[in-house]
C-alpha positions in Angstrom: -5.7 7.8 -33.3 -4.7 8.4 -36.9 -1.0 8.7 -36.9 2.1 6.6 -37.7 2.6 5.4 -34.1 -0.2 2.9 -34.3 -2.1 0.9 -36.8 -5.8 1.1 -35.9 -9.0 -0.8 -36.8 -12.5 -1.3 -35.6 -14.0 -4.6 -34.6 -17.8 -4.6 -34.3 -20.3 -7.3 -33.3 -23.8 -6.3 -32.2 -23.4 -4.0 -29.2 -19.7 -4.5 -29.0 -17.8 -1.8 -30.9 -14.0 -1.8 -30.3 -11.5 0.6 -31.7 -8.1 -1.1 -31.5 -4.6 0.4 -32.0 -1.4 -1.7 -32.1 2.1 -0.3 -32.5 3.1 -0.5 -36.1 6.1 -2.7 -35.7 4.0 -5.5 -34.2 0.7 -5.1 -36.2 -0.2 -8.0 -38.5 -3.4 -8.4 -40.4 -4.3 -11.5 -38.4 -4.8 -9.2 -35.4 -8.1 -8.1 -36.8 -9.5 -11.7 -37.0 -8.0 -12.5 -33.6 -9.8 -9.5 -32.1 -13.1 -10.6 -33.5 -12.6 -14.1 -32.2 -11.9 -12.8 -28.7 -15.0 -10.6 -28.9 -17.1 -13.6 -29.7 -15.4 -15.7 -27.0 -16.1 -13.2 -24.2 -19.6 -12.5 -25.4 -20.3 -16.2 -25.3 -19.0 -16.5 -21.8 -21.1 -13.6 -20.6 -24.3 -14.7 -22.4 -24.0 -18.2 -21.1 -23.6 -16.9 -17.5 -26.6 -14.6 -17.9 -28.7 -17.5 -19.2 -28.0 -19.2 -15.9 -28.0 -16.1 -13.7 -30.2 -13.4 -15.4 -29.8 -11.2 -12.3 -26.2 -10.6 -13.4 -27.6 -8.6 -16.3 -30.6 -7.0 -14.6 -29.4 -6.0 -11.2 -28.5 -2.4 -10.4 -26.7 -3.6 -7.2 -23.8 -6.0 -6.8 -24.3 -9.7 -7.5 -21.8 -12.2 -6.1 -20.5 -14.5 -8.8 -20.5 -18.2 -7.9 -17.2 -20.1 -7.5 -15.5 -21.5 -10.6 -16.8 -18.8 -13.1 -14.6 -17.4 -15.8 -12.2 -14.6 -14.6 -14.1 -12.1 -16.8 -17.3 -12.7 -14.8 -15.4 -12.7 -11.5 -13.7 -9.4 -12.3 -17.1 -7.8 -13.2 -18.6 -9.0 -10.0 -15.7 -7.8 -7.9 -15.7 -4.4 -9.6 -19.4 -3.9 -9.1 -19.1 -5.0 -5.5 -16.4 -2.4 -4.8 -18.4 0.4 -6.4 -21.9 -0.6 -5.3 -23.3 -1.0 -8.8 -24.7 -3.7 -10.9 -22.3 -6.1 -12.7 -23.1 -4.8 -16.2 -21.7 -1.4 -15.1 -18.3 -3.1 -15.5 -18.7 -5.0 -18.7 -17.1 -2.5 -21.2 -14.0 -1.9 -19.1 -13.6 -5.6 -18.4 -13.8 -6.6 -22.0 -11.4 -3.8 -23.1 -8.9 -5.1 -20.6 -9.2 -8.8 -21.5 -9.0 -8.1 -25.3 -6.0 -5.8 -24.8 -4.1 -8.3 -22.7 -4.9 -11.1 -25.3 -3.5 -9.0 -28.1 -0.4 -8.1 -26.1 0.3 -11.7 -25.5 -0.6 -13.1 -28.9 1.4 -10.6 -30.9 4.1 -9.6 -28.4 3.1 -6.0 -29.0 4.8 -3.1 -27.2 1.6 -0.9 -27.3 -2.0 -1.8 -27.5 -5.0 0.5 -26.9 -8.6 -0.8 -26.8 -11.5 1.7 -26.7 -14.9 0.2 -26.0 -17.8 2.7 -25.9 -15.8 5.4 -24.0 -13.9 2.9 -21.9 -10.2 2.4 -22.6 -7.5 -0.1 -21.6 -4.0 0.6 -22.7 -0.4 -0.5 -22.5 2.1 2.2 -23.6 5.8 2.7 -24.0 5.6 6.5 -24.4 3.0 9.1 -23.2 -0.3 9.4 -24.9 -2.9 12.2 -24.6 -6.5 11.2 -23.9 -9.0 14.1 -24.0 -12.3 13.9 -22.1 -15.4 14.3 -24.3 -18.2 15.9 -22.3 -21.0 16.5 -24.8 -22.2 20.1 -24.9 -20.1 21.3 -21.9 -17.8 24.2 -22.8 -15.0 22.1 -21.2 -15.5 19.2 -23.6 -12.2 18.0 -25.1 -10.4 20.8 -23.3 -9.0 18.6 -20.5 -6.9 15.5 -21.0 -5.0 12.9 -19.0 -1.5 12.1 -20.3 -0.5 8.7 -19.0 3.1 7.5 -19.6 4.6 4.0 -19.7 4.9 3.7 -15.9 1.2 4.3 -15.5 0.2 1.4 -17.7 -1.4 -1.1 -18.0 -4.1 1.4 -17.3 -7.9 1.7 -17.7 -9.5 5.0 -18.4 -13.3 4.7 -18.2 -15.8 7.4 -18.7 -19.5 7.6 -17.8 -22.0 10.3 -18.6 -25.5 11.3 -17.6 -25.9 13.4 -20.8 -24.0 11.6 -23.6 -24.8 8.1 -25.0 -27.5 5.6 -24.3 -26.2 3.9 -21.1 -28.4 4.1 -18.0 -27.3 6.9 -15.6 -28.9 8.4 -12.5 -26.6 11.5 -12.5 -26.2 14.7 -14.6 -22.4 14.9 -15.1 -21.4 15.4 -18.7 -18.3 13.2 -18.1 -16.9 11.2 -15.2 -13.5 9.7 -16.1 -11.9 7.3 -13.6 -8.4 5.8 -14.0 -7.5 2.5 -12.4 -5.2 -0.4 -13.2 -8.2 -2.7 -13.4 -10.7 -2.3 -16.2 -13.8 -3.6 -14.5 -13.1 -1.5 -11.4 -12.6 1.7 -13.4 -15.8 1.2 -15.3 -17.9 0.4 -12.2 -16.5 3.4 -10.3 -17.1 5.7 -13.3 -20.7 4.7 -13.2 -21.0 5.0 -9.4 -19.5 8.5 -9.2 -21.3 9.8 -12.3 -24.5 8.6 -10.7 -23.6 10.7 -7.6 -23.4 14.0 -9.4 -26.9 15.4 -9.0 -26.0 19.0 -9.8 -22.9 20.9 -11.0 -22.1 22.2 -7.5 -21.4 18.6 -6.3 -18.5 18.1 -8.7 -15.7 19.0 -6.3 -17.2 17.0 -3.4 -17.6 13.9 -5.6 -14.1 14.2 -7.0 -12.7 14.4 -3.5 -14.6 11.3 -2.4 -13.4 9.4 -5.5 -9.7 10.3 -4.8 -10.0 8.8 -1.3 -10.2 5.3 -2.9 -6.6 3.8 -3.1 -7.3 1.9 -6.4 -8.4 5.2 -8.2 -5.3 6.8 -9.7 -7.0 9.9 -11.3 -10.4 11.5 -11.7 -11.9 14.1 -14.1 -15.5 15.0 -13.5 -17.2 17.7 -15.7 -20.7 19.1 -15.3 -21.7 22.1 -17.4 -18.8 24.6 -16.7 -17.6 23.0 -13.5 -14.7 20.5 -13.4 -13.1 18.5 -10.6 -9.8 16.7 -11.2 -6.9 15.2 -9.4 -4.7 12.2 -9.0 -1.3 10.9 -10.0 -1.6 10.9 -13.8 -0.4 14.1 -15.6 -3.3 16.4 -16.5 -3.0 18.5 -19.7 -5.1 21.4 -20.9 -5.8 20.8 -24.6 
C-alpha cells in the first residue's frame, strides 16, 4: 500500500472503514472529501431501506428487494440470492465497488483500489499482489493473487471464521473469492466460508466454488490446508 504507485488514505464513519488508493497522477485532495460524501450517501440509502424493511438487515437467508430500489440495494439482494445468504453478507463488497466506480468516474483515475474490512474492489493498469491474511494459520500471508489489468474491474472478498467480528458458521481462517461483481464476491465468500466445517473439507469446498461461472478464483485456508484455483495468477509470497 505504501509506495509511489498510489496515494492512499482512510475514510472512516462508524462501522465503515475504507482504505483508498488512487494512482498518483490523478489523486487530488478533494478525493478524500468526495469519498466521505459517498460513504454517507450509500449509508443513508441502506439505512432508509432497512427502516422500511428491517428483514433486509436481520435475515440470514436471501430477501428479494422490491422494484424501484437503489442499485446498491438491488445488487446486495441479487448477490445474496445467488449465494443463499442474507443481504448484509454482501454489503462491504457492494459499497467497495460503488465507491470505487464513483472515484474512477469523478477523477478520471487510471487505478483505484478500495478495501472495506477485508473486501476489495479494484481497477488496475498493471499487476498488483494481494496476499491472503489467514490469522494464526501457518499459511497466512504466504499465498497471494496477482490480478492484472485484464482481470479488472475486480472484487476480491475474504470471509473468515476465526478472524474479525463478522458472523460466520464455518471454521476457515480465510475464504477469498474473486468475481467481477462486489456484492456477489462478498456473498459467495460468506457462503463458502460457512461451508468449511473442518480442514479436510477445504478441497471439496474449493472445487464446488470453482464450478460457479461468475467465480474467477478461489483461495480457502484452514489451519495448514489450502485449496486454490481459477483464472487469476497465484503467487507464493
